[in-house]
C-alpha positions as CSV (number, residue, x, y, z in Angstrom):
1,M,-2.4,6.1,-47.8
2,S,-0.9,8.4,-50.4
3,N,1.0,11.4,-49.1
4,A,0.5,13.5,-52.2
5,T,-3.1,13.0,-53.1
6,T,-5.0,12.3,-49.9
7,T,-7.7,14.9,-49.2
8,I,-9.2,15.5,-45.7
9,R,-12.5,17.2,-45.5
10,I,-12.3,19.4,-42.4
11,T,-15.6,20.4,-40.7
12,N,-14.0,21.8,-37.5
13,F,-10.6,21.9,-35.9
14,E,-11.3,19.2,-33.2
15,T,-12.6,16.7,-35.7
16,A,-9.6,17.2,-38.0
17,I,-7.1,16.8,-35.1
18,S,-8.8,13.7,-33.8
19,Y,-8.5,12.2,-37.3
20,L,-4.9,13.2,-37.7
21,V,-3.9,11.9,-34.3
22,A,-5.3,8.5,-35.3
23,N,-3.6,8.6,-38.7
24,S,-0.6,10.9,-38.3
25,D,1.9,8.1,-39.0
26,D,0.5,7.9,-42.6
27,F,1.7,11.4,-43.4
28,K,5.1,13.0,-43.9
29,P,5.8,16.5,-42.6
30,S,6.2,17.7,-46.3
31,A,3.1,16.0,-47.6
32,K,0.7,18.1,-49.6
33,V,-2.4,17.2,-47.5
34,A,-5.5,19.2,-48.2
35,G,-6.3,21.1,-45.0
36,A,-2.9,20.4,-43.4
37,I,-3.0,24.1,-42.5
38,L,-5.9,24.7,-40.2
39,V,-7.2,28.0,-38.9
40,K,-8.1,27.7,-35.3
41,A,-10.3,30.5,-34.1
42,V,-9.2,32.0,-30.8
43,C,-11.5,34.3,-28.8
44,S,-10.1,37.9,-28.5
45,R,-11.8,38.2,-25.1
46,C,-10.8,35.0,-23.2
47,H,-8.1,33.7,-25.6
48,G,-9.7,30.3,-25.6
49,S,-10.2,29.7,-21.9
50,G,-14.0,30.2,-22.1
51,H,-14.1,32.4,-19.1
52,Y,-14.1,36.2,-18.8
53,S,-15.4,38.7,-16.3
54,Y,-17.9,37.5,-13.6
55,N,-21.5,38.4,-13.5
56,Q,-24.2,37.1,-11.1
57,I,-26.4,35.5,-13.8
58,D,-23.9,33.7,-16.0
59,G,-20.8,33.5,-13.8
60,T,-17.6,33.8,-15.9
61,K,-19.0,32.5,-19.2
62,C,-17.4,34.2,-22.1
63,F,-20.0,35.3,-24.7
64,G,-17.2,36.2,-27.2
65,C,-16.7,32.5,-27.7
66,M,-20.4,31.8,-28.1
67,R,-20.6,34.8,-30.6
68,I,-24.0,35.7,-29.2
69,T,-25.2,38.1,-26.5
70,P,-27.6,37.3,-23.6
71,T,-30.3,39.2,-25.6
72,G,-29.8,37.0,-28.7
73,A,-28.1,39.7,-30.8
74,K,-25.1,38.5,-32.9
75,I,-21.7,40.0,-32.1
76,N,-18.5,40.1,-34.1
77,Q,-16.3,37.0,-34.8
78,P,-13.0,36.7,-32.9
79,T,-10.6,39.3,-34.1
80,W,-7.5,37.0,-34.4
81,T,-6.7,33.5,-35.3
82,E,-4.0,30.9,-34.7
83,R,-2.6,29.1,-37.7
84,V,-1.7,25.5,-37.0
85,D,0.1,22.9,-39.1
86,A,-2.4,20.1,-38.5
87,V,0.0,17.2,-39.1
88,T,2.7,18.5,-36.9
89,Y,0.2,19.5,-34.3
90,A,-1.4,16.0,-34.4
91,R,1.9,14.2,-34.0
92,K,2.9,16.4,-31.0
93,L,-0.5,15.8,-29.5
94,K,-0.2,12.1,-30.1
95,S,3.3,12.1,-28.4
96,K,1.9,14.1,-25.5
97,R,-0.9,11.7,-25.0
98,A,1.4,8.7,-25.2
99,A,3.7,10.4,-22.5
100,Q,0.6,11.0,-20.4
101,A,-0.4,7.3,-20.8
102,R,3.1,6.2,-19.7
103,R,2.9,8.5,-16.6
104,E,-0.5,7.1,-15.7
105,A,0.8,3.5,-16.2
106,K,3.7,4.4,-13.9
107,R,1.4,5.8,-11.3
108,A,-0.8,2.7,-11.5
109,A,2.3,0.5,-11.1
110,Q,3.4,2.5,-8.1
111,A,-0.1,2.2,-6.6
112,I,0.0,-1.5,-7.0
113,E,3.4,-1.8,-5.4
114,A,2.2,0.4,-2.5
115,A,-0.8,-1.8,-2.1
116,E,1.3,-4.9,-2.1
117,R,3.7,-3.4,0.5
118,Q,0.7,-2.5,2.6
119,A,-0.7,-6.0,2.3
120,K,2.6,-7.5,3.5
121,Q,2.7,-5.1,6.4
122,D,-0.9,-5.9,7.3
123,A,-0.1,-9.7,7.1
124,A,3.0,-9.3,9.3
125,R,1.0,-7.1,11.8
126,K,-1.7,-9.8,11.9
127,L,0.8,-12.5,12.6
128,I,2.2,-10.5,15.6
129,E,-1.3,-9.7,16.9
130,D,-2.3,-13.4,16.6
131,A,0.9,-14.5,18.5
132,R,0.1,-11.9,21.2
133,E,-3.4,-13.1,21.5
134,A,-2.3,-16.8,21.7
135,K,0.1,-15.8,24.5
136,R,-2.6,-13.9,26.3
137,L,-5.1,-16.8,26.1
138,A,-2.4,-19.2,27.3
139,I,-1.8,-16.9,30.3
140,A,-5.6,-16.6,30.9
141,E,-6.0,-20.4,30.9
142,K,-3.3,-20.9,33.6
143,S,-4.2,-18.0,35.9
144,S,-6.4,-18.5,39.0
145,F,-7.2,-16.3,42.0
146,V,-4.9,-16.6,45.0
147,G,-5.7,-16.0,48.6
148,Q,-8.7,-14.4,50.3
149,I,-9.7,-10.8,50.3
150,K,-7.6,-8.9,53.0
151,E,-5.3,-11.9,53.4
152,R,-1.6,-11.0,53.8
153,L,0.6,-13.1,51.5
154,Q,4.3,-13.6,51.1
155,L,5.0,-14.3,47.4
156,T,7.9,-14.8,45.0
157,L,6.8,-13.2,41.7
158,T,8.4,-12.5,38.3
159,I,7.9,-9.1,36.7
160,T,6.1,-9.4,33.3
161,F,5.8,-5.6,32.6
162,T,5.5,-2.2,34.3
163,T,4.0,1.1,33.3
164,S,3.0,4.4,34.7
165,F,0.2,6.9,34.1
166,E,-1.1,10.2,35.4
167,T,-4.1,10.4,37.7
168,M,-5.8,13.2,39.6
169,Y,-3.7,12.2,42.6
170,G,-0.4,12.2,40.7
171,T,1.6,9.5,39.0
172,S,0.5,5.9,39.5
173,F,2.7,2.9,38.8
174,L,1.5,-0.5,37.7
175,Y,3.4,-3.7,38.3
176,N,2.2,-6.8,36.5
177,M,3.6,-10.1,37.9
178,V,3.2,-13.8,37.7
179,D,4.1,-16.7,40.1
180,D,5.6,-20.1,39.3
181,Q,2.1,-21.6,38.7
182,G,1.2,-18.9,36.1
183,N,-1.2,-16.9,38.4
184,V,-1.3,-13.2,37.5
185,F,-0.8,-10.5,40.2
186,V,-1.3,-6.8,39.8
187,W,-0.1,-4.0,42.1
188,F,-1.0,-0.3,41.7
189,S,1.4,1.9,43.7
190,S,2.4,5.6,44.0
191,V,6.0,4.4,44.6
192,A,8.4,4.1,41.7
193,I,10.5,1.0,42.0
194,R,13.2,0.1,39.5
195,A,12.1,-3.1,37.8
196,D,12.8,-4.8,34.5
197,K,11.0,-7.6,32.7
198,G,12.1,-10.9,34.2
199,D,13.2,-9.5,37.6
200,V,12.1,-11.8,40.5
201,W,10.7,-10.1,43.6
202,T,10.0,-11.5,47.0
203,L,7.3,-9.4,48.6
204,K,4.5,-9.3,51.2
205,G,1.2,-7.9,50.1
206,T,-2.5,-7.8,51.0
207,V,-5.1,-9.1,48.6
208,K,-7.3,-6.2,47.7
209,E,-9.6,-7.8,45.2
210,H,-10.0,-10.6,42.7
211,K,-11.0,-9.4,39.2
212,I,-11.1,-10.6,35.6
213,Y,-9.4,-8.5,33.0
214,R,-9.6,-9.6,29.3
215,D,-10.5,-13.1,30.4
216,T,-7.6,-13.3,32.8
217,K,-8.1,-13.9,36.5
218,Q,-6.0,-11.4,38.4
219,T,-5.2,-11.0,42.1
220,V,-4.9,-7.4,42.9
221,L,-2.4,-6.6,45.7
222,T,-2.1,-3.5,47.9
223,R,0.3,-2.4,50.7
224,C,3.2,-4.3,49.2
225,K,6.6,-4.5,50.7
226,V,9.4,-5.7,48.4
227,E,12.4,-7.2,50.0
228,G,15.6,-5.4,49.2
229,K,13.7,-2.4,47.7
């Protein structure tokens, strides 16, 4: 494209800028391009925002930009204009859009990285959950009920976990234990006894009930007495 003889027929500011953005690399800043200087009308009321004072019928619509009143009567054109070097403006606009595209690409890449990290975390979490479930099923398969209801038993049990929770009667402590055959025992008590996972207790307790919790047969004990505690 010749920089000295090219002529652009401008119908409106937006059309000209769109053309120049697409072809701005073909022009030099000093080129004598017909229409390189555009006159962009700027509303004297809203200064180009399209919004002015509020009314209940039309909201904040600016009738200065529309150059027509609600009754259909013509009103004056905007009282001042902004002169723009179209080529320079187009190049700045093109650069701005390219920068915006780069920012959007960066945000998209960051979103992809975040999704990949989340996928890895979900996969790791699922592996842990699957391992726990496999362990639970193995325990459930081994466990059987022990003793008869109200029978007093003397047992040697290994602590698997302990926890506590609040009830309307105060703090309750749960001791979950297992014997050498893999049978699961549960004891709810209001007494706090220092216990760590893996501790071995020798105790006497009464069988309160037999119940199944999450497919695992559990022997529930009550009135337990732990030797040495």
